[in-house]
MARBA-3410 file (N, C-alpha, C, O; in Angstrom, 1 decimal):
120
0.8,-1.2,0.0,0.0,0.0,0.0,0.9,1.2,0.0,2.0,1.2,0.6 ~ 0.4,2.3,-0.7,1.2,3.5,-0.7,0.2,4.7,-0.2,-1.0,4.7,-0.6 ~ 0.8,5.5,0.5,0.0,6.7,1.0,0.9,7.9,0.7,2.1,8.0,0.9 ~ 0.2,9.0,0.1,0.9,10.2,-0.2,0.2,11.4,0.5,-1.0,11.5,0.3 ~ 0.9,12.1,1.3,0.4,13.2,2.0,1.1,14.5,1.6,2.4,14.5,1.5
0.4,15.6,1.4,1.0,16.9,1.0,0.6,17.9,2.0,-0.5,18.1,2.3 ~ 1.6,18.6,2.5,1.4,19.7,3.5,2.0,21.0,2.9,3.2,21.1,2.7 ~ 1.2,21.9,2.5,1.6,23.2,1.9,2.2,24.1,2.9,1.9,24.1,4.1 ~ 3.2,24.8,2.4,3.9,25.8,3.3,5.2,25.3,3.8,5.8,24.3,3.3 ~ 5.7,26.0,4.8,7.1,25.7,5.4,6.9,25.0,6.7,6.1,25.4,7.6
7.7,23.9,6.9,7.7,23.2,8.1,9.0,23.6,8.9,10.0,23.6,8.3 ~ 8.9,24.1,10.1,10.1,24.5,10.8,11.0,23.4,11.1,10.6,22.3,11.4 ~ 12.3,23.8,11.1,13.4,22.8,11.4,13.8,23.1,12.9,13.0,23.5,13.7 ~ 15.0,22.8,13.2,15.5,23.0,14.6,15.7,24.5,14.9,15.4,24.9,16.1 ~ 16.2,25.2,14.0,16.7,26.6,14.3,15.6,27.7,14.0,14.6,27.4,13.4
16.0,28.9,14.4,15.1,30.0,14.1,14.1,30.3,15.2,14.1,29.5,16.2 ~ 13.4,31.4,15.1,12.6,31.8,16.2,11.4,30.9,16.5,10.9,30.8,17.6 ~ 11.0,30.2,15.4,9.9,29.2,15.6,10.4,27.8,15.4,9.6,26.8,15.2 ~ 11.7,27.6,15.6,12.3,26.3,15.5,12.0,25.3,16.6,11.5,25.8,17.7 ~ 12.2,24.1,16.4,11.8,23.0,17.4,12.6,23.2,18.7,12.1,22.8,19.7
13.8,23.7,18.6,14.6,23.8,19.8,14.0,24.8,20.8,14.0,24.6,22.0 ~ 13.4,25.8,20.3,12.8,26.9,21.1,11.3,26.8,21.3,10.7,27.7,22.0 ~ 10.7,25.8,20.7,9.2,25.8,20.7,8.7,25.4,22.0,9.1,24.4,22.7 ~ 7.7,26.1,22.5,7.0,25.9,23.7,6.2,24.6,23.5,5.7,24.4,22.4 ~ 6.0,23.8,24.6,5.2,22.5,24.5,3.8,22.8,24.0,3.2,21.9,23.3
3.2,23.9,24.4,1.8,24.2,24.0,1.7,24.5,22.5,0.8,24.0,21.8 ~ 2.7,25.2,22.0,2.8,25.5,20.5,3.0,24.2,19.8,2.5,24.0,18.7 ~ 3.9,23.3,20.3,4.1,22.0,19.7,2.9,21.2,19.6,2.6,20.5,18.6 ~ 2.1,21.2,20.6,0.8,20.4,20.7,-0.1,20.9,19.6,-0.8,20.1,18.9 ~ -0.2,22.3,19.5,-1.1,22.8,18.5,-0.7,22.5,17.1,-1.5,22.2,16.2
0.7,22.5,16.8,1.2,22.2,15.5,0.9,20.7,15.2,0.5,20.4,14.0 ~ 1.1,19.8,16.1,0.9,18.4,15.9,-0.6,18.2,15.6,-0.9,17.3,14.7 ~ -1.5,18.8,16.3,-2.9,18.7,16.1,-3.3,19.2,14.7,-4.1,18.5,14.0 ~ -2.7,20.3,14.3,-2.9,20.8,12.9,-2.5,19.8,11.8,-3.2,19.5,10.9 ~ -1.3,19.2,12.0,-0.8,18.2,11.1,-1.6,16.9,11.1,-1.9,16.4,10.0
-2.0,16.5,12.3,-2.9,15.4,12.4,-4.2,15.5,11.6,-4.6,14.6,10.9 ~ -4.8,16.7,11.7,-6.0,17.0,10.9,-5.8,17.0,9.4,-6.6,16.5,8.7 ~ -4.7,17.6,9.0,-4.3,17.6,7.6,-4.1,16.2,7.1,-4.6,15.9,6.0 ~ -3.4,15.4,7.9,-3.2,14.0,7.5,-4.5,13.2,7.4,-4.7,12.5,6.4 ~ -5.3,13.3,8.4,-6.6,12.6,8.4,-7.5,13.0,7.2,-8.3,12.2,6.7
-7.4,14.3,6.8,-8.2,14.8,5.7,-7.7,14.2,4.4,-8.5,14.3,3.4 ~ -6.5,13.7,4.3,-6.0,13.2,3.0,-5.9,11.7,2.9,-5.8,11.2,1.8 ~ -6.1,11.0,4.0,-6.0,9.5,3.9,-6.7,8.8,5.0,-6.9,9.3,6.1 ~ -7.2,7.7,4.7,-7.8,6.8,5.6,-6.9,5.5,5.7,-7.3,4.6,6.5 ~ -5.8,5.5,5.0,-4.9,4.3,5.0,-4.3,4.1,6.3,-4.1,5.0,7.1
-4.1,2.8,6.6,-3.5,2.4,7.9,-2.4,1.4,7.6,-2.7,0.3,7.2 ~ -1.1,1.7,7.8,0.0,0.8,7.6,0.2,0.1,8.9,0.6,0.8,9.9 ~ 0.0,-1.2,9.0,0.1,-1.9,10.2,1.4,-2.5,10.5,1.6,-3.1,11.6 ~ 2.4,-2.4,9.6,3.7,-3.0,9.8,4.8,-2.0,9.5,4.6,-0.8,9.5 ~ 5.9,-2.6,9.1,7.1,-1.8,8.7,6.9,-1.0,7.4,6.2,-1.4,6.5
7.4,0.2,7.4,7.3,1.1,6.3,8.6,1.8,5.9,9.5,1.8,6.6 ~ 8.5,2.3,4.6,9.6,3.2,4.1,8.9,4.5,4.0,7.8,4.6,3.4 ~ 9.6,5.6,4.5,9.0,6.9,4.3,10.0,7.8,3.5,11.2,7.9,3.9 ~ 9.5,8.4,2.5,10.2,9.4,1.7,9.6,10.7,2.2,8.4,11.0,2.1 ~ 10.5,11.6,2.6,10.2,12.9,3.2,10.8,13.9,2.3,12.0,14.2,2.3
10.0,14.5,1.4,10.5,15.4,0.4,10.0,16.9,0.7,8.8,17.1,0.8 ~ 11.0,17.8,0.8,10.7,19.2,1.0,11.0,20.0,-0.3,12.1,20.0,-0.8 ~ 9.9,20.6,-0.7,10.1,21.6,-1.9,10.3,22.9,-1.2,9.4,23.5,-0.6 ~ 11.5,23.4,-1.3,12.0,24.6,-0.5,12.6,25.6,-1.4,13.3,25.3,-2.3 ~ 12.3,26.9,-1.1,13.0,28.0,-1.8,14.4,28.2,-1.3,15.3,28.6,-2.1
14.7,27.9,-0.1,16.0,27.9,0.5,16.3,26.5,1.1,15.6,26.1,2.1 ~ 17.3,25.8,0.6,17.5,24.4,1.1,18.1,24.5,2.5,18.9,25.4,2.8 ~ 17.8,23.6,3.4,18.3,23.5,4.8,19.4,22.6,4.9,19.6,21.7,4.0 ~ 20.2,22.7,6.0,21.2,21.7,6.3,20.4,20.4,6.5,19.3,20.4,6.9 ~ 21.1,19.2,6.2,20.4,17.9,6.3,19.9,17.6,7.7,18.8,17.1,7.8
20.7,17.9,8.7,20.2,17.6,10.1,19.0,18.4,10.4,18.1,17.9,11.1 ~ 19.0,19.6,10.0,17.9,20.5,10.3,16.6,20.1,9.6,15.6,20.0,10.2 ~ 16.8,19.7,8.3,15.7,19.2,7.5,15.1,17.9,8.1,13.9,17.8,8.2 ~ 16.0,17.0,8.4,15.5,15.7,8.9,14.7,15.9,10.2,13.7,15.2,10.5 ~ 15.2,16.8,11.1,14.6,17.1,12.3,13.2,17.7,12.1,12.3,17.5,13.0
12.9,18.3,11.0,11.6,18.9,10.8,10.5,17.9,10.6,9.3,18.2,10.6 ~ 10.9,16.6,10.5,10.0,15.5,10.4,9.4,15.1,11.8,8.4,14.4,11.9 ~ 9.9,15.6,12.9,9.5,15.2,14.2,8.0,15.3,14.5,7.4,14.3,14.8 ~ 7.4,16.5,14.2,6.0,16.6,14.5,5.2,15.9,13.4,4.1,15.4,13.7 ~ 5.7,15.8,12.2,5.0,15.0,11.2,4.9,13.5,11.6,3.8,12.9,11.5
6.0,13.0,12.0,6.1,11.6,12.4,5.1,11.3,13.6,4.4,10.3,13.6 ~ 5.2,12.2,14.6,4.2,12.0,15.7,2.8,12.1,15.3,1.9,11.3,15.7 ~ 2.5,13.0,14.3,1.1,13.2,13.8,0.7,12.0,13.0,-0.5,11.6,13.0 ~ 1.6,11.3,12.2,1.3,10.1,11.5,0.9,9.0,12.5,0.0,8.2,12.2 ~ 1.5,8.9,13.6,1.2,7.9,14.6,-0.1,8.3,15.2,-1.0,7.4,15.3
-0.3,9.5,15.6,-1.6,9.9,16.3,-2.8,9.8,15.4,-3.9,9.6,15.8 ~ -2.6,9.9,14.1,-3.7,9.8,13.1,-3.9,8.4,12.7,-4.7,8.1,11.8 ~ -3.1,7.4,13.3,-3.2,6.0,13.0,-2.9,5.6,11.6,-3.4,4.7,11.1 ~ -2.0,6.4,11.0,-1.5,6.0,9.6,-0.4,5.0,9.7,-0.3,4.1,8.9 ~ 0.5,5.2,10.7,1.5,4.2,11.0,1.4,3.8,12.4,0.9,4.6,13.3
2.0,2.7,12.8,1.8,2.1,14.1,2.7,2.9,15.1,2.3,3.1,16.3 ~ 3.9,3.2,14.7,4.9,3.9,15.6,5.9,4.6,14.7,6.0,4.3,13.5 ~ 6.7,5.5,15.3,7.8,6.1,14.5,9.2,5.6,15.0,10.2,6.3,14.7 ~ 9.2,4.5,15.6,10.5,3.9,16.0,11.2,3.2,14.8,10.5,2.9,13.8 ~ 12.5,3.0,14.9,13.2,2.3,13.8,12.7,1.0,13.4,12.9,0.5,12.2
12.1,0.2,14.2,11.5,-1.1,13.9,10.3,-1.0,13.0,10.0,-2.0,12.3 ~ 9.7,0.2,12.9,8.5,0.4,12.1,8.9,1.2,10.9,8.7,0.8,9.7 ~ 9.6,2.4,11.1,10.1,3.1,9.9,11.5,2.6,9.7,12.5,3.0,10.3 ~ 11.6,1.6,8.8,12.8,0.9,8.6,13.7,1.6,7.5,14.9,1.4,7.5 ~ 13.1,2.5,6.7,13.9,3.4,5.9,13.2,4.8,5.9,12.0,4.9,5.8
14.1,5.8,6.1,13.7,7.2,6.1,14.5,7.9,5.1,15.8,8.0,5.3 ~ 13.9,8.4,4.1,14.7,9.0,3.0,14.3,10.5,2.8,13.3,10.8,2.1 ~ 15.1,11.4,3.4,14.8,12.8,3.3,15.4,13.3,1.9,16.4,12.9,1.5 ~ 14.7,14.2,1.3,15.1,14.8,0.0,14.6,16.2,0.0,13.5,16.5,0.5 ~ 15.4,17.1,-0.6,14.9,18.5,-0.8,15.0,18.9,-2.3,16.0,18.5,-3.0
14.0,19.6,-2.7,14.0,20.1,-4.1,13.8,21.6,-4.1,12.9,22.1,-3.5 ~ 14.6,22.3,-4.8,14.6,23.7,-4.9,13.3,24.1,-5.7,13.0,23.5,-6.7 ~ 12.6,25.1,-5.2,11.4,25.6,-5.9,11.2,27.1,-5.6,11.9,27.7,-4.8 ~ 10.2,27.7,-6.2,9.8,29.1,-5.8,9.1,29.1,-4.5,8.5,28.1,-4.1 ~ 9.3,30.2,-3.8,8.7,30.4,-2.5,7.2,30.1,-2.4,6.8,29.5,-1.5
6.4,30.4,-3.4,5.0,30.2,-3.4,4.6,28.7,-3.6,3.5,28.3,-3.3 ~ 5.6,27.9,-4.0,5.4,26.5,-4.2,5.9,25.6,-3.1,6.0,24.3,-3.3 ~ 6.3,26.2,-2.0,6.9,25.4,-0.9,5.9,24.4,-0.3,4.7,24.8,0.0 ~ 6.3,23.2,0.0,5.4,22.2,0.6,6.3,21.0,1.0,7.5,20.9,0.7 ~ 5.7,20.1,1.7,6.3,18.9,2.1,5.4,17.7,1.6,4.2,17.8,1.6
6.0,16.7,1.0,5.3,15.5,0.5,5.9,14.4,1.3,7.1,14.1,1.3 ~ 5.0,13.6,1.9,5.4,12.4,2.6,4.8,11.2,1.9,3.6,11.1,1.7 ~ 5.7,10.3,1.5,5.2,9.1,0.7,5.6,7.9,1.6,6.7,7.7,2.0 ~ 4.5,7.1,2.0,4.7,6.0,2.9,4.4,4.7,2.1,3.3,4.6,1.5 ~ 5.3,3.8,2.1,5.1,2.5,1.4,5.3,1.4,2.4,6.2,1.4,3.3
4.4,0.4,2.4,4.6,-0.8,3.2,6.0,-1.4,2.8,6.3,-1.5,1.6 ~ 6.8,-1.7,3.8,8.1,-2.3,3.6,8.0,-3.6,2.8,7.3,-4.5,3.3 ~ 8.8,-3.7,1.8,8.7,-4.9,1.0,7.8,-4.8,-0.2,7.8,-5.7,-1.1 ~ 7.0,-3.7,-0.3,6.1,-3.6,-1.5,6.6,-2.6,-2.5,5.8,-2.2,-3.4 ~ 7.8,-2.2,-2.4,8.4,-1.2,-3.4,9.5,-1.8,-4.2,10.0,-1.2,-5.1
END
């Protein structure tokens, strides 16, 4: 099974005034709830075992890889809370493939592609 989720706009990384390092727990909870609703509105799929996740950022300014990979934190938690994947631990997400593609500012988004492990 394959699930494709698209989130328009910019997802914060570790750094900056709205970055994950400085984010208040209440703001983090609101952000996760927002992502969870967006995810639920796009899919009813439920991956019950191991998965491969492609995490693709269409960005006007490319981020350092560690910063970009960290931006998956709230998305991963929201995928679990929306019951799309069972857990975000390495035994479930057996492959995590981050990628960034340069684009115009107005076209910035995140695309998450989830495939059952072994079906690709």
